[in-house]
C-alpha positions as CSV (number, residue, x, y, z in Angstrom):
1,X,-30.9,30.5,-53.1
2,X,-31.7,33.9,-52.3
3,X,-32.9,35.9,-55.4
4,X,-29.7,38.3,-55.7
5,X,-26.9,35.6,-55.0
6,X,-28.7,33.8,-57.6
7,X,-28.1,36.6,-60.0
8,X,-24.3,36.9,-58.7
9,X,-24.2,33.1,-59.3
10,X,-25.4,33.4,-63.0
11,X,-23.4,36.4,-64.1
12,X,-20.5,34.8,-62.5
13,X,-20.9,31.8,-65.1
14,X,-21.7,34.2,-68.2
15,X,-18.5,35.9,-67.4
16,X,-16.5,33.1,-68.0
17,X,-18.9,31.5,-70.8
18,X,-18.0,34.7,-72.5
19,X,-14.4,36.3,-71.5
20,X,-13.0,32.8,-70.3
21,X,-12.0,34.4,-67.0
22,X,-13.5,33.5,-63.9
23,X,-15.5,35.9,-61.8
24,X,-15.9,35.9,-58.1
25,X,-19.7,36.0,-57.5
26,X,-19.5,37.7,-54.3
27,X,-17.3,39.9,-55.8
28,X,-19.8,40.8,-58.5
29,X,-22.0,44.1,-58.0
30,X,-25.7,43.2,-57.7
31,X,-28.5,45.9,-56.4
32,X,-32.1,46.2,-56.6
33,X,-32.9,47.6,-59.5
34,X,-34.4,51.4,-58.9
35,X,-37.9,52.0,-59.3
36,X,-37.9,54.3,-62.5
37,X,-36.2,51.4,-64.5
38,X,-38.3,47.7,-65.4
39,X,-36.0,44.6,-63.7
40,X,-35.5,42.8,-60.7
41,X,-32.3,43.2,-59.9
42,X,-29.3,45.0,-61.3
43,X,-25.7,44.1,-62.6
44,X,-23.0,46.8,-62.5
45,X,-21.1,46.2,-65.2
46,X,-18.2,48.5,-65.0
47,X,-15.9,46.5,-63.2
48,X,-15.9,44.0,-66.0
49,X,-14.9,46.3,-68.5
50,X,-11.4,45.2,-68.2
51,X,-12.5,41.2,-69.2
52,X,-14.8,42.3,-71.9
53,X,-12.7,45.3,-73.6
54,X,-15.8,46.6,-74.9
55,X,-17.9,49.7,-74.3
56,X,-20.4,49.3,-71.3
57,X,-23.6,49.3,-73.4
58,X,-22.1,46.1,-75.5
59,X,-20.8,44.7,-72.6
60,X,-24.0,44.5,-70.8
61,X,-25.9,43.5,-73.9
62,X,-23.7,40.8,-74.5
63,X,-24.2,39.4,-70.7
64,X,-28.1,40.1,-70.8
65,X,-28.3,38.0,-74.0
66,X,-26.1,35.0,-73.3
67,X,-28.2,34.6,-69.2
68,X,-31.4,34.9,-71.2
69,X,-30.2,31.8,-73.4
70,X,-28.8,29.8,-71.0
71,X,-30.6,30.6,-67.5
72,X,-34.2,29.6,-67.3
73,X,-34.7,31.7,-64.1
74,X,-33.7,35.0,-66.3
75,X,-36.8,36.0,-68.2
76,X,-35.8,39.1,-69.9
77,X,-33.0,41.9,-69.4
78,X,-32.8,45.8,-70.5
79,X,-29.2,48.0,-70.4
80,X,-29.1,51.4,-69.2
81,X,-25.7,52.7,-70.0
82,X,-23.3,50.4,-67.6
83,X,-26.2,49.0,-65.6
84,X,-27.7,45.0,-66.9
85,X,-31.7,45.0,-65.5
86,X,-32.3,41.4,-65.4
87,X,-36.0,40.6,-64.7
88,X,-36.5,36.9,-63.0
89,X,-38.9,35.0,-64.8
90,X,-42.5,34.1,-63.7
91,X,-41.6,30.4,-63.9
92,X,-38.9,31.2,-61.3
93,X,-41.3,33.3,-59.3
94,X,-44.0,30.8,-59.1
95,X,-41.2,28.0,-57.6
96,X,-40.3,30.4,-55.0
97,X,-43.6,30.8,-53.5
98,X,-44.2,27.3,-53.5
99,X,-41.2,27.0,-51.5
100,X,-42.4,29.9,-49.0
101,X,-46.1,28.2,-49.0
102,X,-44.2,24.7,-48.4
103,X,-41.9,26.4,-45.5
104,X,-43.6,27.2,-42.0
105,X,-41.0,28.1,-40.8
106,X,-40.4,31.4,-43.7
107,X,-38.9,34.0,-42.2
108,X,-36.4,32.4,-39.5
109,X,-32.8,32.5,-40.6
110,X,-30.4,29.6,-39.9
111,X,-28.9,29.3,-36.4
112,X,-25.8,30.9,-35.9
113,X,-24.4,29.6,-32.7
114,X,-24.5,33.1,-30.6
115,X,-26.0,34.1,-27.6
116,X,-26.9,38.1,-27.3
117,X,-28.1,39.5,-24.1
118,X,-30.5,42.4,-24.5
119,X,-31.3,44.5,-21.5
120,X,-34.2,47.1,-21.5
121,X,-37.0,48.3,-19.7
122,X,-34.5,49.4,-16.4
123,X,-36.8,51.5,-14.7
124,X,-36.9,53.6,-11.5
125,X,-39.2,52.3,-8.5
126,X,-40.3,56.0,-7.7
127,X,-43.3,56.0,-10.3
128,X,-45.0,54.2,-12.7
129,X,-43.9,53.1,-16.2
130,X,-44.8,55.9,-18.7
131,X,-44.4,56.7,-22.5
132,X,-40.8,57.0,-22.8
133,X,-40.8,53.6,-21.1
134,X,-43.3,52.3,-23.3
135,X,-40.8,53.0,-26.1
136,X,-37.7,51.5,-24.7
137,X,-39.9,48.1,-23.7
138,X,-41.6,48.2,-27.2
139,X,-37.9,48.5,-28.8
140,X,-36.2,45.7,-26.1
141,X,-38.6,43.6,-27.1
142,X,-39.1,43.9,-30.4
143,X,-35.3,43.8,-31.3
144,X,-35.0,40.5,-28.8
145,X,-37.7,38.9,-31.1
146,X,-35.7,39.9,-34.6
147,X,-32.2,38.8,-33.1
148,X,-34.0,35.4,-32.0
149,X,-35.8,35.2,-35.8
150,X,-31.9,35.9,-37.2
151,X,-30.7,32.5,-35.4
152,X,-29.5,33.8,-32.0
153,X,-30.3,32.6,-28.5
154,X,-31.2,35.5,-26.9
155,X,-31.8,36.4,-23.2
156,X,-34.0,39.4,-22.1
157,X,-33.5,41.1,-18.8
158,X,-33.9,44.2,-16.9
159,X,-32.2,45.8,-14.1
160,X,-34.7,47.4,-11.8
161,X,-33.3,50.5,-10.1
162,X,-34.6,49.7,-6.8
163,X,-32.3,51.7,-4.4
164,X,-30.5,55.3,-3.9
165,X,-31.6,58.8,-3.1
166,X,-34.4,58.8,-5.5
167,X,-36.1,55.5,-3.8
168,X,-35.5,57.7,-0.5
169,X,-37.4,60.8,-1.7
170,X,-40.8,59.0,-2.1
171,X,-40.1,57.0,1.3
172,X,-39.7,60.2,3.0
173,X,-42.7,61.9,1.2
174,X,-45.1,58.7,2.2
175,X,-43.8,59.3,6.0
176,X,-44.0,62.8,6.4
177,X,-47.6,63.3,4.0
178,X,-49.3,59.8,2.9
179,X,-50.7,58.8,6.8
180,X,-49.7,55.4,6.1
181,X,-52.3,55.4,3.1
182,X,-51.8,51.9,0.7
183,X,-52.9,50.5,-2.7
184,X,-55.7,48.5,-0.8
185,X,-56.6,51.6,1.5
186,X,-56.7,53.9,-1.6
187,X,-57.5,51.7,-4.4
188,X,-54.2,53.7,-6.0
189,X,-52.1,51.0,-8.2
190,X,-48.8,50.3,-6.4
191,X,-46.8,52.1,-8.6
192,X,-49.2,55.3,-9.1
193,X,-49.2,55.9,-5.1
194,X,-45.5,55.5,-5.2
195,X,-45.7,58.1,-8.3
196,X,-47.6,60.3,-6.3
197,X,-45.1,60.3,-3.0
198,X,-42.4,61.6,-5.9
199,X,-44.2,64.4,-6.8
200,X,-45.3,65.4,-3.4
201,X,-41.8,65.0,-2.1
202,X,-40.9,67.4,-5.0
203,X,-43.5,70.3,-4.3
204,X,-42.2,70.1,-0.7
205,X,-38.8,70.3,-1.4
206,X,-39.1,73.5,-4.5
207,X,-41.5,74.9,-1.1
208,X,-38.4,74.5,1.2
209,X,-36.1,75.9,-1.0
210,X,-38.3,79.2,-2.0
211,X,-37.9,79.5,1.6
212,X,-34.7,79.4,2.5
213,X,-34.1,81.9,-0.7
214,X,-36.1,84.3,0.8
215,X,-34.3,84.0,4.1
216,X,-31.1,84.8,2.6
217,X,-29.5,81.8,0.8
218,X,-28.5,81.2,-2.6
219,X,-30.3,79.0,-4.7
220,X,-27.4,76.1,-4.6
221,X,-27.0,76.4,-1.0
222,X,-30.8,75.9,-0.1
223,X,-30.7,73.1,-2.8
224,X,-28.6,71.1,-0.1
225,X,-29.7,72.6,3.1
226,X,-33.4,71.6,2.6
227,X,-34.9,69.8,5.3
228,X,-36.4,67.1,3.2
229,X,-33.2,66.6,0.8
230,X,-31.3,66.3,3.6
231,X,-33.8,63.8,5.0
232,X,-33.5,61.8,2.3
233,X,-29.7,61.2,1.8
234,X,-30.0,60.4,5.6
235,X,-32.3,57.5,4.9
236,X,-30.4,56.6,2.1
237,X,-27.1,56.3,4.7
238,X,-29.4,54.3,6.8
239,X,-30.6,52.2,4.2
240,X,-26.6,51.4,3.1
241,X,-26.1,50.8,7.0
242,X,-29.1,48.3,6.8
243,X,-31.5,49.9,9.8
244,X,-34.4,47.6,10.3
245,X,-37.0,50.6,9.9
246,X,-35.8,51.8,6.4
247,X,-35.4,48.7,5.2
248,X,-38.8,47.5,6.3
249,X,-40.3,50.6,4.5
250,X,-38.2,50.2,1.2
251,X,-39.1,46.7,0.9
252,X,-43.0,47.6,1.3
253,X,-43.0,50.2,-1.2
254,X,-41.0,48.5,-3.8
255,X,-43.3,45.6,-3.7
256,X,-46.1,47.8,-4.7
257,X,-44.5,49.1,-7.5
258,X,-43.4,45.6,-8.2
259,X,-47.0,44.8,-8.6
260,X,-47.7,47.8,-10.3
261,X,-45.4,47.3,-13.2
262,X,-46.0,43.4,-13.4
263,X,-49.7,44.7,-14.7
264,X,-48.2,47.0,-16.8
265,X,-46.0,44.7,-18.8
266,X,-48.6,41.8,-18.9
267,X,-50.9,44.6,-20.6
268,X,-48.2,45.4,-22.7
269,X,-46.9,41.8,-23.8
270,X,-43.7,42.4,-22.4
271,X,-41.6,39.4,-20.4
272,X,-37.6,39.0,-18.9
273,X,-36.2,35.6,-18.7
274,X,-34.0,37.0,-16.0
275,X,-34.5,40.7,-13.8
276,X,-31.7,41.8,-11.9
277,X,-32.0,44.5,-9.1
278,X,-29.5,47.5,-8.6
279,X,-29.8,46.5,-4.6
280,X,-28.1,43.3,-5.3
281,X,-25.9,44.7,-8.2
282,X,-24.5,47.8,-6.8
283,X,-21.4,46.4,-5.1
284,X,-20.4,45.0,-7.9
285,X,-17.4,46.4,-9.5
286,X,-15.2,47.1,-6.8
287,X,-13.2,44.1,-7.3
288,X,-12.6,45.1,-11.0
289,X,-11.5,48.9,-9.5
290,X,-8.7,47.1,-7.8
291,X,-8.1,44.9,-10.7
292,X,-7.5,48.6,-12.5
293,X,-5.1,49.8,-10.1
294,X,-3.2,47.0,-10.4
295,X,-2.6,47.1,-13.7
296,X,-2.2,51.3,-13.8
297,X,-5.4,51.7,-15.9
298,X,-6.6,53.9,-12.7
299,X,-5.0,55.6,-10.3
300,X,-6.2,57.1,-6.9
301,X,-6.0,60.6,-5.5
302,X,-4.8,61.8,-2.4
303,X,-8.4,62.2,-0.8
304,X,-8.9,58.2,-1.8
305,X,-10.9,58.2,-4.7
306,X,-10.3,56.6,-7.9
307,X,-10.3,57.7,-11.1
308,X,-9.7,56.3,-15.0
309,X,-8.3,59.2,-17.1
310,X,-9.3,58.9,-20.8
311,X,-8.4,62.1,-21.6
312,X,-5.7,60.1,-24.2
313,X,-9.3,58.8,-25.7
314,X,-10.8,62.3,-26.1
315,X,-13.0,62.2,-22.7
316,X,-12.4,63.3,-19.8
317,X,-11.3,61.5,-16.3
318,X,-14.3,59.1,-14.9
319,X,-14.2,58.8,-11.2
320,X,-15.2,55.1,-10.4
321,X,-14.9,55.2,-6.4
322,X,-15.5,58.2,-4.6
323,X,-13.2,59.5,-1.5
324,X,-15.6,57.7,1.1
325,X,-14.9,54.3,-0.8
326,X,-19.0,53.7,-2.1
327,X,-19.6,53.0,-6.1
328,X,-20.6,54.8,-8.4
329,X,-23.3,54.0,-11.9
330,X,-20.8,53.2,-13.8
331,X,-18.6,50.3,-11.3
332,X,-21.9,48.8,-10.8
333,X,-22.1,48.5,-14.8
334,X,-18.4,47.6,-15.0
335,X,-19.2,44.7,-12.7
336,X,-22.2,43.6,-14.2
337,X,-21.4,43.3,-17.4
338,X,-18.2,41.1,-16.3
339,X,-20.4,38.9,-14.6
340,X,-23.0,38.6,-17.2
341,X,-20.6,37.9,-20.0
342,X,-19.0,35.3,-17.9
343,X,-22.3,33.7,-16.6
344,X,-23.9,33.3,-19.9
345,X,-21.3,32.7,-22.2
346,X,-22.5,36.3,-24.2
347,X,-21.2,36.9,-27.6
348,X,-22.8,39.8,-27.6
349,X,-24.7,42.5,-24.7
350,X,-27.2,45.1,-26.2
351,X,-28.3,48.0,-24.2
352,X,-31.7,49.3,-25.1
353,X,-31.0,53.0,-23.5
354,X,-32.2,56.4,-24.2
355,X,-29.5,58.8,-26.1
356,X,-29.2,60.5,-23.2
357,X,-26.5,58.2,-22.0
358,X,-24.6,57.7,-25.3
359,X,-21.5,59.1,-23.1
360,X,-21.9,57.1,-20.5
361,X,-21.8,53.8,-22.6
362,X,-18.9,55.0,-24.7
363,X,-17.0,55.0,-21.5
364,X,-18.3,51.9,-20.5
365,X,-16.8,50.6,-23.6
366,X,-13.6,52.0,-23.2
367,X,-12.9,50.9,-19.2
368,X,-13.9,47.6,-20.2
369,X,-11.6,47.3,-23.1
370,X,-8.9,48.8,-20.8
371,X,-9.0,46.4,-18.3
372,X,-8.4,43.3,-20.9
373,X,-12.1,42.4,-21.5
374,X,-11.9,41.1,-25.1
375,X,-15.4,41.2,-25.4
376,X,-15.8,44.9,-24.8
377,X,-16.2,46.1,-28.4
378,X,-19.3,43.3,-28.4
379,X,-21.2,45.4,-26.3
380,X,-23.8,47.6,-28.4
381,X,-25.9,50.5,-27.2
382,X,-29.0,50.9,-28.9
383,X,-29.3,54.6,-28.4
384,X,-33.1,56.0,-29.3
385,X,-34.8,59.2,-28.9
386,X,-37.0,60.7,-26.8
387,X,-40.5,60.6,-27.2
388,X,-42.1,64.2,-27.4
389,X,-46.0,64.7,-27.5
390,X,-48.0,67.8,-29.4
391,X,-47.8,69.9,-26.0
392,X,-44.2,69.3,-25.2
393,X,-41.7,67.4,-23.2
394,X,-42.8,65.2,-20.3
395,X,-41.5,65.9,-16.3
396,X,-41.6,63.4,-13.9
397,X,-40.5,65.4,-11.0
398,X,-43.9,67.4,-11.4
399,X,-45.8,64.6,-12.5
400,X,-46.8,65.7,-16.1
401,X,-45.9,62.3,-17.9
402,X,-48.0,60.5,-19.9
403,X,-48.6,57.7,-17.8
404,X,-48.7,53.9,-19.4
405,X,-51.7,52.6,-17.9
406,X,-53.4,56.0,-18.8
407,X,-52.3,55.8,-22.7
408,X,-53.2,52.3,-22.7
409,X,-56.6,52.9,-21.7
410,X,-56.9,55.5,-24.1
411,X,-55.7,53.7,-27.1
412,X,-58.4,51.1,-26.1
413,X,-61.0,54.0,-25.8
414,X,-60.2,54.8,-29.7
415,X,-60.0,51.6,-30.8
416,X,-63.6,50.8,-29.5
417,X,-65.1,54.0,-30.8
418,X,-63.4,53.3,-33.9
419,X,-65.2,50.5,-34.2
420,X,-68.0,51.2,-33.0
421,X,-68.0,53.8,-35.7
422,X,-68.1,51.0,-38.2
423,X,-70.5,49.3,-37.1
424,X,-68.4,45.8,-38.3
425,X,-68.1,44.3,-34.5
426,X,-72.2,44.4,-34.2
427,X,-72.8,40.6,-33.9
428,X,-69.4,39.8,-32.4
429,X,-70.3,38.4,-28.5
430,X,-69.2,41.4,-25.8
431,X,-66.4,39.6,-24.6
432,X,-65.0,38.7,-28.0
433,X,-65.6,42.5,-28.4
434,X,-63.5,43.9,-25.5
435,X,-60.6,41.5,-26.3
436,X,-60.7,43.0,-30.0
437,X,-60.8,46.4,-28.7
438,X,-57.3,45.6,-26.9
439,X,-56.1,44.2,-29.7
440,X,-56.7,46.8,-31.7
441,X,-55.8,49.3,-29.6
442,X,-52.4,48.0,-28.5
443,X,-51.3,47.2,-32.3
444,X,-51.9,50.8,-32.9
445,X,-49.5,51.8,-30.2
446,X,-46.8,49.6,-30.9
447,X,-46.6,50.1,-34.7
448,X,-46.8,53.9,-34.1
449,X,-43.9,53.6,-31.9
450,X,-41.9,51.2,-33.7
451,X,-42.2,52.3,-37.2
452,X,-40.1,54.9,-36.3
453,X,-36.5,54.9,-36.5
454,X,-35.2,54.3,-33.1
455,X,-32.5,57.2,-33.2
456,X,-35.3,59.7,-33.9
457,X,-36.7,61.7,-31.7
458,X,-40.5,61.0,-32.3
459,X,-44.2,62.5,-31.7
460,X,-46.9,60.5,-30.5
461,X,-50.1,61.5,-31.4
462,X,-52.6,58.8,-30.0
463,X,-55.6,60.2,-32.5
464,X,-53.6,59.6,-35.3
465,X,-52.2,56.1,-34.6
466,X,-55.4,54.5,-34.8
467,X,-56.4,55.5,-38.5
468,X,-57.2,52.7,-40.1
469,X,-55.8,54.2,-43.7
470,X,-53.1,55.5,-42.4
471,X,-49.3,53.6,-42.0
472,X,-50.8,52.5,-38.9
473,X,-50.9,49.3,-36.8
474,X,-54.9,48.9,-37.6
475,X,-54.4,49.5,-41.4
476,X,-52.3,46.5,-41.7
477,X,-54.6,44.5,-38.7
478,X,-58.0,45.7,-40.9
479,X,-56.0,44.1,-44.5
480,X,-54.7,40.9,-42.4
481,X,-58.9,40.8,-41.3
482,X,-59.8,41.4,-44.7
483,X,-58.2,38.5,-46.5
484,X,-59.3,36.4,-43.8
485,X,-63.0,37.4,-44.7
486,X,-62.1,36.6,-48.4
487,X,-60.4,32.7,-47.4
488,X,-63.6,32.1,-44.7
489,X,-66.2,32.8,-47.7
490,X,-64.4,31.1,-49.9
491,X,-64.7,27.9,-47.5
492,X,-62.7,25.1,-46.8
493,X,-60.0,24.2,-49.5
494,X,-59.0,27.7,-50.1
495,X,-55.4,27.4,-49.4
496,X,-52.8,25.3,-51.2
497,X,-53.0,25.8,-54.6
498,X,-49.9,26.3,-56.6
499,X,-49.6,29.8,-58.9
500,X,-49.4,28.8,-62.5
501,X,-46.3,30.6,-64.2
502,X,-48.3,31.4,-67.7
503,X,-51.1,33.1,-65.2
504,X,-49.6,35.5,-63.2
505,X,-50.5,39.0,-63.5
506,X,-47.6,41.5,-62.9
507,X,-49.4,42.6,-59.2
508,X,-48.9,38.9,-58.8
509,X,-45.6,39.0,-59.7
510,X,-45.1,41.7,-57.3
511,X,-46.6,40.2,-54.1
512,X,-44.4,37.3,-54.7
513,X,-41.2,39.5,-54.6
514,X,-42.6,41.1,-52.0
515,X,-43.0,37.8,-50.1
516,X,-39.3,36.9,-51.1
517,X,-37.8,39.8,-49.5
518,X,-39.3,38.9,-46.1
519,X,-36.2,37.0,-44.7
520,X,-33.8,39.4,-46.1
521,X,-35.5,42.3,-44.2
522,X,-35.5,40.3,-41.2
523,X,-31.8,39.8,-41.5
524,X,-31.3,43.6,-41.9
525,X,-33.6,44.9,-39.4
526,X,-31.7,42.9,-36.9
527,X,-28.5,43.5,-38.0
528,X,-29.5,47.6,-37.7
529,X,-31.2,46.8,-34.1
530,X,-34.3,48.8,-36.2
531,X,-37.8,47.2,-36.2
532,X,-38.8,49.8,-38.1
533,X,-37.8,48.2,-40.7
534,X,-39.8,45.0,-40.4
535,X,-42.5,47.8,-39.7
536,X,-42.2,49.8,-43.1
537,X,-42.1,46.1,-45.2
538,X,-45.2,45.1,-43.7
539,X,-46.8,48.5,-44.4
540,X,-45.4,47.9,-47.8
541,X,-47.1,44.5,-48.1
542,X,-50.0,45.4,-46.9
543,X,-51.0,48.3,-49.3
544,X,-49.6,46.0,-52.3
545,X,-52.3,43.4,-51.3
546,X,-55.3,46.3,-50.9
547,X,-54.3,47.9,-54.6
548,X,-54.0,44.3,-55.9
549,X,-57.4,43.7,-53.7
550,X,-59.2,46.6,-55.5
551,X,-58.0,45.6,-59.4
552,X,-58.5,41.8,-59.4
553,X,-61.3,39.2,-58.8
554,X,-60.8,36.6,-56.1
555,X,-64.0,35.1,-55.0
556,X,-65.9,36.1,-58.4
557,X,-63.2,34.8,-60.5
558,X,-64.8,32.4,-63.3
559,X,-61.6,30.0,-63.7
560,X,-61.5,27.8,-60.8
561,X,-57.6,27.0,-60.8
562,X,-57.2,31.0,-60.7
563,X,-59.2,31.2,-58.4
564,X,-57.7,28.5,-56.2
565,X,-54.1,30.3,-57.1
566,X,-55.1,33.7,-55.5
567,X,-56.8,32.2,-52.4
568,X,-53.6,30.7,-52.3
569,X,-51.9,33.8,-52.5
570,X,-53.5,35.8,-50.4
571,X,-53.6,33.2,-47.4
572,X,-49.6,33.1,-48.0
573,X,-49.6,37.0,-47.7
574,X,-51.7,37.2,-44.6
575,X,-49.3,34.5,-42.9
576,X,-46.1,35.9,-43.4
577,X,-48.5,39.4,-42.2
578,X,-48.9,37.6,-38.8
579,X,-45.2,36.8,-38.6
580,X,-43.9,40.5,-39.4
581,X,-46.6,41.9,-36.7
582,X,-45.6,39.0,-34.6
583,X,-41.8,39.9,-34.8
584,X,-42.9,43.7,-33.9
585,X,-45.2,42.6,-30.8
586,X,-48.8,42.9,-31.8
587,X,-51.2,40.5,-33.0
588,X,-53.6,40.6,-36.3
589,X,-57.0,39.7,-35.8
590,X,-59.2,37.8,-38.2
591,X,-61.9,40.3,-38.1
592,X,-62.4,44.0,-37.4
């Protein structure tokens, strides 16, 4: 039983024994004791005064005395006005530790029987992945891991935006300016080559607009009349008509991008259970449009376009079909959502998409609800803030983004420089050193991104993220490596000893309490779709260990039984750190 639930149950027994009336344990207000007061959990006494007919302090004192006398798990109590602060006994915490040490699945919650789909990444095939995509990918991957640890069946999917005018822009630029160049002929990674085409198109397009404006056109007219944009739109029409030449070029260039994406995903440790392609889903939803018309939810305007009027919901009218019968993006999302819920019998669907799409998902849920889908309320938009750099925002068209591959390489170089400066890996074989540099660099990147609440805009600083002394991934990795070093020096049989209640120090009690909170943190993070909760927990645990390490003899402890217990404690701590880091998507090395 979780400690807070145990306190509630024992408090209910005390109320019954003292006042002769039952109390619902679930209704009692039990919370973590504030740091400035002594105690583990606090019972709020004010709601019980109607039963005690006594002052708050007297009621709290009576309950505390009864619980200490009759509940072996309660070690002591103190009263602050109408709050009863309770400390669980050392023997209780020693028993909790034994349970943690014996449970190989500690931190995983019971099965909910629910199936959850998480869609993330969802890149366009006109450019390589960049820093913004990295936050999306890392959040989506970590949220998926958390939801699975919280007892759900999780299906990870991505929707690749592989069609549209943005793709045609890159295709047109390649035809006009790249003279048949390929990844093989240039040695450029496929998604980077296509991204170069996209940047080239934008430069060409802007130059044409400037020339047309100089000739007397307005900026708006020039933006529509520029030869390159007209050619890109014409190419899109030919694609939708199935033109063999356009389709062949589209397939070739998308193939380059897919190969490039796969390399980046592999480097990031990202995978999907299913990949959807917009070229295969963009027609989905048209049947739902007809359903909405039949239900009177949608209306057809005189020009033939179809709309959903959301003004009564505080929004505006939303177009679903253009006058020429072609669908818009939300039409596809309606159809894709309906197919996914039907195919996988989903209980909920999480979309990991930046906060610039808040309105889109508000509209999506509203329309699905109006179409009669009860599961519309089970759609959740994990809206995250953008990633900014010290020098400002990124712009894909201008080629000023921080490329994901370049960033991964930079993190590797930062980790290498840090490790070589410390000299602690000098005796490690070169191949193993290279693996460790990658592992440390990736841990630095992932932790720095994930430790920030998803809903906040964040500033990314690669050098700060690699600092082994800060709130960083390398700090947690170094803590784990330090524990592993202690255990190696202790030799065989260092783990598995029980803790003795009468020998537990205040610091050791604090560590056991922190360890016991891990499943609760997993549940909180999963419920909030916020891996930052687990990141904060891992940092607190690592920080607490380091304070303990500096104040406590472990290997030099003269009492063999105390030494064995301390080794067992830190071995379990290392195991929980590994599990927490695993939920965040990175590994902890055994040496650094």
